[in-house]
C-alpha positions as CSV (number, residue, x, y, z in Angstrom):
1,M,-27.9,21.6,8.1
2,A,-24.2,21.6,6.6
3,D,-23.2,18.5,4.7
4,E,-20.6,16.5,7.1
5,P,-16.9,16.6,6.0
6,E,-15.9,13.7,3.8
7,V,-12.9,13.1,5.9
8,L,-12.4,14.0,9.5
9,F,-9.0,14.9,11.3
10,E,-8.4,14.9,15.1
11,N,-5.5,15.4,17.2
12,R,-6.0,13.0,20.2
13,G,-3.4,12.8,22.5
14,A,-0.4,11.0,20.9
15,I,-2.2,10.2,17.7
16,G,-3.5,11.9,14.7
17,L,-6.9,10.4,13.8
18,I,-8.4,10.2,10.2
19,T,-12.1,9.0,9.7
20,L,-13.2,8.6,6.2
21,N,-16.6,9.8,6.5
22,R,-18.9,8.9,3.6
23,P,-20.6,5.8,5.3
24,K,-23.6,6.0,3.0
25,A,-21.3,5.6,0.1
26,L,-19.2,2.9,1.9
27,N,-16.6,5.6,2.6
28,A,-15.5,5.6,-1.3
29,L,-12.8,8.2,-2.0
30,T,-13.1,11.3,-3.7
31,R,-10.4,13.6,-5.0
32,A,-11.2,16.0,-2.4
33,M,-10.6,13.4,0.4
34,C,-7.2,12.6,-1.2
35,V,-6.3,16.2,-1.6
36,E,-7.2,16.7,2.2
37,M,-5.4,14.0,3.5
38,K,-2.0,14.6,1.9
39,P,-1.1,17.8,3.7
40,Q,-2.6,16.5,6.9
41,L,-0.1,13.7,7.0
42,D,2.7,15.9,6.0
43,A,1.8,17.9,9.1
44,W,1.7,15.2,11.4
45,A,4.8,13.8,10.0
46,G,6.6,17.1,11.4
47,D,4.6,17.3,14.7
48,A,6.6,16.0,17.5
49,T,3.4,15.5,19.7
50,V,2.0,13.0,17.2
51,R,3.7,9.6,17.7
52,S,1.5,7.5,15.2
53,V,-1.5,8.0,12.8
54,V,-4.9,6.0,12.8
55,I,-7.0,5.7,10.0
56,R,-10.7,4.1,10.2
57,G,-13.9,4.1,8.2
58,A,-17.2,5.6,9.5
59,G,-20.4,3.2,9.7
60,E,-20.7,-0.3,10.2
61,R,-20.4,-1.8,6.4
62,A,-17.0,-0.6,5.0
63,F,-13.4,0.7,5.9
64,C,-13.5,2.1,2.1
65,A,-15.1,0.4,-0.9
66,G,-12.6,2.1,-3.3
67,G,-12.6,5.2,-5.5
68,D,-15.9,7.1,-6.5
69,I,-16.2,4.8,-9.6
70,R,-19.2,6.6,-11.1
71,A,-17.8,10.0,-10.9
72,L,-14.5,8.7,-12.8
73,Y,-16.9,7.0,-15.4
74,E,-18.8,10.4,-15.9
75,S,-15.7,12.4,-15.9
76,G,-14.0,10.2,-18.6
77,K,-17.1,10.2,-20.8
78,A,-17.2,14.0,-20.6
79,G,-13.6,14.4,-21.2
80,T,-13.1,16.6,-18.1
81,P,-9.9,16.2,-16.1
82,Y,-11.5,15.2,-12.8
83,A,-10.5,11.4,-13.5
84,L,-7.0,11.8,-14.2
85,D,-6.6,14.4,-11.5
86,F,-8.2,12.0,-8.9
87,Y,-5.8,9.3,-10.1
88,R,-2.9,11.5,-9.7
89,D,-3.7,12.8,-6.5
90,E,-4.7,9.6,-5.1
91,Y,-1.4,7.8,-6.2
92,I,0.5,10.7,-4.6
93,L,-1.5,9.9,-1.3
94,D,-0.6,6.5,-1.6
95,A,3.2,7.1,-1.9
96,T,2.8,9.5,1.0
97,I,1.4,6.7,3.2
98,K,3.8,4.3,1.9
99,H,7.0,6.6,3.0
100,F,5.2,8.2,6.3
101,P,8.0,8.1,8.7
102,K,5.9,7.3,11.8
103,P,3.5,4.3,12.4
104,Y,0.4,4.4,10.5
105,I,-2.3,2.1,11.8
106,A,-5.5,1.2,9.5
107,L,-8.2,-0.3,11.2
108,I,-10.2,-2.6,8.5
109,H,-13.7,-3.4,9.1
110,G,-16.2,-4.7,6.5
111,I,-15.2,-3.8,2.9
112,V,-11.8,-2.6,1.7
113,M,-11.3,-2.6,-2.0
114,G,-9.4,-0.6,-4.6
115,G,-8.7,3.0,-3.1
116,G,-9.6,1.7,0.2
117,V,-6.5,-0.8,-0.1
118,G,-4.4,2.0,-1.2
119,V,-5.0,4.0,2.0
120,S,-4.5,0.8,4.2
121,V,-2.0,-1.6,2.9
122,H,1.0,0.8,2.5
123,G,0.8,1.6,6.4
124,S,2.9,-0.1,8.9
125,H,0.2,-1.8,10.7
126,R,-3.1,-3.1,9.0
127,V,-5.5,-4.3,11.7
128,A,-8.4,-6.4,10.5
129,G,-11.6,-6.8,12.4
130,E,-13.8,-10.0,12.4
131,A,-15.8,-8.8,9.4
132,A,-12.9,-7.6,6.9
133,M,-13.4,-8.5,3.2
134,F,-10.6,-7.5,1.0
135,A,-10.9,-7.6,-3.1
136,M,-9.0,-6.0,-5.8
137,P,-11.8,-6.5,-8.5
138,E,-10.7,-4.1,-11.2
139,T,-10.0,-6.5,-14.0
140,G,-14.0,-7.0,-14.0
141,I,-14.4,-3.1,-15.0
142,G,-11.6,-2.9,-17.4
143,L,-9.3,-1.5,-15.2
144,F,-6.2,-3.0,-13.3
145,P,-5.4,-3.5,-9.7
146,D,-3.7,0.0,-9.1
147,V,-3.1,2.0,-5.9
148,G,0.3,0.3,-5.5
149,G,-1.2,-3.2,-6.3
150,S,2.0,-3.5,-8.7
151,Y,4.2,-3.4,-5.6
152,F,2.1,-5.1,-2.8
153,L,0.6,-8.0,-4.8
154,P,3.7,-9.6,-6.3
155,R,5.1,-9.3,-2.4
156,C,2.3,-11.7,-1.3
157,P,3.3,-15.4,-0.6
158,G,4.1,-17.4,-3.7
159,Q,1.5,-16.7,-6.6
160,I,-1.3,-15.2,-4.4
161,G,-0.7,-11.9,-5.6
162,M,-1.1,-12.8,-9.4
163,Y,-4.1,-14.9,-8.3
164,L,-5.8,-12.0,-6.6
165,A,-4.9,-9.6,-9.4
166,L,-6.5,-11.7,-12.1
167,T,-9.6,-12.9,-10.4
168,G,-10.6,-10.2,-8.2
169,A,-11.3,-13.0,-5.3
170,R,-12.4,-11.9,-2.1
171,L,-10.6,-12.6,1.1
172,R,-12.0,-12.8,4.6
173,T,-10.1,-11.9,7.7
174,A,-8.2,-15.1,8.0
175,D,-6.9,-15.0,4.5
176,T,-6.1,-11.1,4.6
177,L,-3.7,-12.3,7.3
178,Y,-2.4,-15.3,5.4
179,A,-1.8,-12.8,2.2
180,G,-0.1,-10.4,4.2
181,V,-2.9,-7.6,3.5
182,A,-3.4,-7.5,7.2
183,T,-0.9,-7.8,9.8
184,H,-2.9,-8.3,13.0
185,F,-6.4,-9.5,13.9
186,V,-8.1,-7.4,16.6
187,P,-11.7,-7.9,17.5
188,T,-13.8,-4.8,16.7
189,A,-14.7,-4.9,20.4
190,K,-11.3,-4.2,21.4
191,W,-10.6,-1.2,18.9
192,E,-11.4,1.5,21.3
193,T,-9.0,0.0,23.9
194,L,-6.4,-0.1,21.1
195,I,-7.0,3.6,20.1
196,G,-7.0,4.4,23.8
197,Q,-3.3,2.9,24.3
198,L,-2.2,4.9,21.2
199,V,-3.7,8.1,22.5
200,D,-1.9,7.4,25.8
201,G,1.4,7.0,23.8
202,A,2.0,3.3,23.6
203,A,4.1,1.9,20.6
204,P,1.7,0.1,18.3
205,D,3.7,-3.0,18.6
206,D,3.2,-2.9,22.3
207,A,-0.4,-2.3,22.0
208,L,-1.2,-4.9,19.5
209,K,0.9,-7.6,21.2
210,S,-1.9,-7.7,24.1
211,L,-5.0,-7.1,22.0
212,S,-4.4,-9.2,18.7
213,D,-5.6,-12.8,18.7
214,K,-5.0,-15.7,16.1
215,V,-7.4,-16.7,13.2
216,P,-6.8,-20.2,11.7
217,G,-5.9,-20.0,8.0
218,D,-8.9,-20.7,5.6
219,F,-9.4,-20.7,1.8
220,L,-5.9,-19.7,0.6
221,S,-3.7,-22.1,2.9
222,E,-6.2,-24.9,1.4
223,H,-5.4,-23.7,-2.1
224,R,-1.9,-22.6,-1.8
225,A,-0.2,-25.4,-3.9
226,A,-2.6,-25.1,-6.7
227,I,-2.3,-21.2,-6.8
228,D,1.3,-21.3,-6.7
229,R,1.5,-24.0,-9.5
230,V,-1.0,-22.5,-11.8
231,F,-0.4,-18.8,-11.5
232,G,3.3,-18.8,-11.9
233,E,3.0,-19.7,-15.5
234,N,4.3,-17.3,-18.1
235,S,1.3,-15.9,-19.6
236,I,-2.8,-15.6,-19.2
237,E,-3.3,-18.3,-22.0
238,E,-1.0,-21.0,-20.0
239,I,-2.6,-19.9,-16.7
240,L,-5.8,-20.8,-18.2
241,A,-4.6,-24.0,-19.6
242,A,-3.2,-25.0,-16.3
243,L,-6.5,-24.4,-14.7
244,D,-8.2,-26.5,-17.3
245,A,-5.9,-29.1,-16.7
246,E,-6.3,-29.3,-12.9
247,H,-9.8,-30.7,-13.1
248,T,-11.1,-29.5,-9.8
249,D,-14.2,-27.4,-9.0
250,W,-11.9,-24.6,-7.8
251,A,-10.0,-24.7,-11.0
252,K,-13.0,-24.7,-13.1
253,D,-14.7,-21.8,-11.2
254,T,-11.3,-19.8,-11.4
255,A,-11.0,-20.2,-14.9
256,A,-14.7,-19.3,-15.7
257,T,-14.1,-16.1,-13.5
258,I,-10.8,-15.0,-15.4
259,R,-12.5,-15.6,-18.9
260,A,-15.3,-13.1,-17.9
261,K,-13.0,-10.2,-17.3
262,S,-11.7,-7.6,-19.8
263,P,-9.2,-9.5,-22.2
264,T,-7.1,-6.1,-22.3
265,S,-7.2,-5.8,-18.3
266,L,-6.2,-9.5,-17.9
267,K,-3.1,-8.9,-20.2
268,I,-1.7,-5.4,-18.8
269,T,-2.5,-6.8,-15.3
270,F,-0.2,-9.9,-15.7
271,R,2.5,-7.8,-17.0
272,Q,1.9,-5.2,-14.1
273,I,2.3,-7.9,-11.5
274,R,5.4,-9.3,-13.1
275,E,7.1,-5.9,-13.8
276,G,6.1,-4.6,-10.2
277,A,8.1,-7.6,-8.5
278,K,11.2,-6.0,-9.8
279,L,10.4,-2.2,-9.1
280,E,10.7,0.0,-6.3
281,F,7.6,1.5,-4.9
282,D,7.8,4.9,-6.7
283,D,8.4,3.2,-9.9
284,C,5.4,1.1,-9.4
285,M,3.2,4.0,-8.9
286,R,4.8,5.9,-12.0
287,M,4.0,2.9,-14.1
288,E,0.5,2.6,-13.0
289,F,-0.1,6.4,-13.6
290,R,1.0,5.5,-17.3
291,M,-1.6,2.6,-17.3
292,V,-4.4,4.5,-16.1
293,N,-3.9,7.4,-18.6
294,R,-4.4,4.8,-21.2
295,I,-7.1,3.3,-19.6
296,I,-9.2,6.6,-19.2
297,A,-8.6,7.1,-22.9
298,G,-9.8,3.6,-24.0
299,H,-13.0,1.7,-24.0
300,D,-13.1,-1.1,-21.7
301,F,-13.3,0.6,-18.5
302,Y,-16.4,2.6,-19.6
303,E,-18.0,-0.6,-20.9
304,G,-17.1,-2.4,-17.4
305,V,-18.4,0.3,-15.2
306,R,-21.7,0.4,-17.5
307,A,-22.3,-3.1,-17.2
308,T,-21.5,-3.5,-13.4
309,I,-22.4,-0.1,-12.0
310,I,-24.6,1.9,-14.5
311,D,-26.7,-0.4,-16.3
312,K,-26.0,-3.5,-14.1
313,D,-26.9,-6.1,-16.9
314,G,-23.5,-7.9,-16.0
315,A,-23.0,-8.2,-19.9
316,P,-20.0,-6.2,-20.8
317,K,-19.0,-6.2,-24.5
318,W,-15.2,-5.9,-24.1
319,K,-13.0,-4.8,-27.1
320,P,-11.3,-6.9,-28.3
321,A,-13.3,-9.6,-26.9
322,E,-11.0,-12.4,-26.9
323,L,-7.2,-12.7,-25.3
324,S,-5.9,-13.6,-28.8
325,K,-6.8,-10.4,-30.3
326,V,-5.0,-8.4,-27.7
327,D,-1.3,-8.2,-29.4
328,E,1.9,-7.2,-27.5
329,A,2.0,-3.8,-29.2
330,D,-1.4,-3.1,-27.7
331,V,-0.1,-4.2,-24.3
332,Q,3.2,-2.2,-24.8
333,A,1.2,1.0,-25.2
334,Y,-0.1,1.0,-21.8
335,F,3.3,1.0,-20.4
336,A,4.9,3.9,-22.3
337,S,6.3,7.1,-21.0
338,L,4.1,10.1,-20.5
339,N,7.0,12.2,-21.0
340,N,6.5,15.7,-19.2
341,K,3.1,14.2,-17.8
342,E,4.7,11.4,-15.5
343,L,3.4,11.2,-11.9
344,P,5.1,13.8,-9.8
345,I,6.7,11.7,-6.9
């Protein structure tokens, strides 16, 4: 029997329907999926019969758990072009979604991380189910919160974006709404009704008005004041000092979480989030492509993936191993121009 397509496309009434179709791999993105989605979105943008686009993930466990990290690790180690080709095509897809001229509705259930965030959060409507779980855990594998994290994280309320970027904290449904990652909560039992109304030509705002529900705030609302106070500091070192001065269990746990991450990733992520607050979306994506080129040429990404996914020993040996050994010139190099190899958007 032929392998199932990794991504499914369907014209259904007034919608274009995308289904990420790798449920056994938690719908993790491959380069082929990104390459297929871009021209389909372009076609739907110019199709007057398509009033909106809906994207969902197959299976019960995940909308999309990110990129296929093992494939990126193996490509980078072998020196093949796949890793950078993947990031280029993924970022171009993210920009296509951000600039899509029609409503783009992401139905987020289960895990949404990394690349899954990129194909959802830039859409006009992000509908979370009751089991949504969002995270951007990249600093733990020697990477940084990419796929447009430079743009959307600084635009979360207060300093929530910096908190999420540095810690990789996981948000459940209520907190995805509080942070602005999701725009609506609709119980998954009502999703087929929602799709049906959109198929019949309903405007997304009208359909969601009758189906969405409220979810009381949870973790973020409780810790918002401390997050804003601590993560508004001017460096990673100052953030850690402020956490140490808080003398709460949350602050102690958060400081320990940050100290376990790649020192290089922490430094470049801090700068990325601060810079991204001042940049337009496409400039954020160009900045991230510069950064990821240097990540692929470096050390910590491979060590982080080894410790987390390959050997699973949970003991990465970062180089350098201390924040104090990551100097400003090291950080600056990640943001330098790629000249004729810049992201083509």
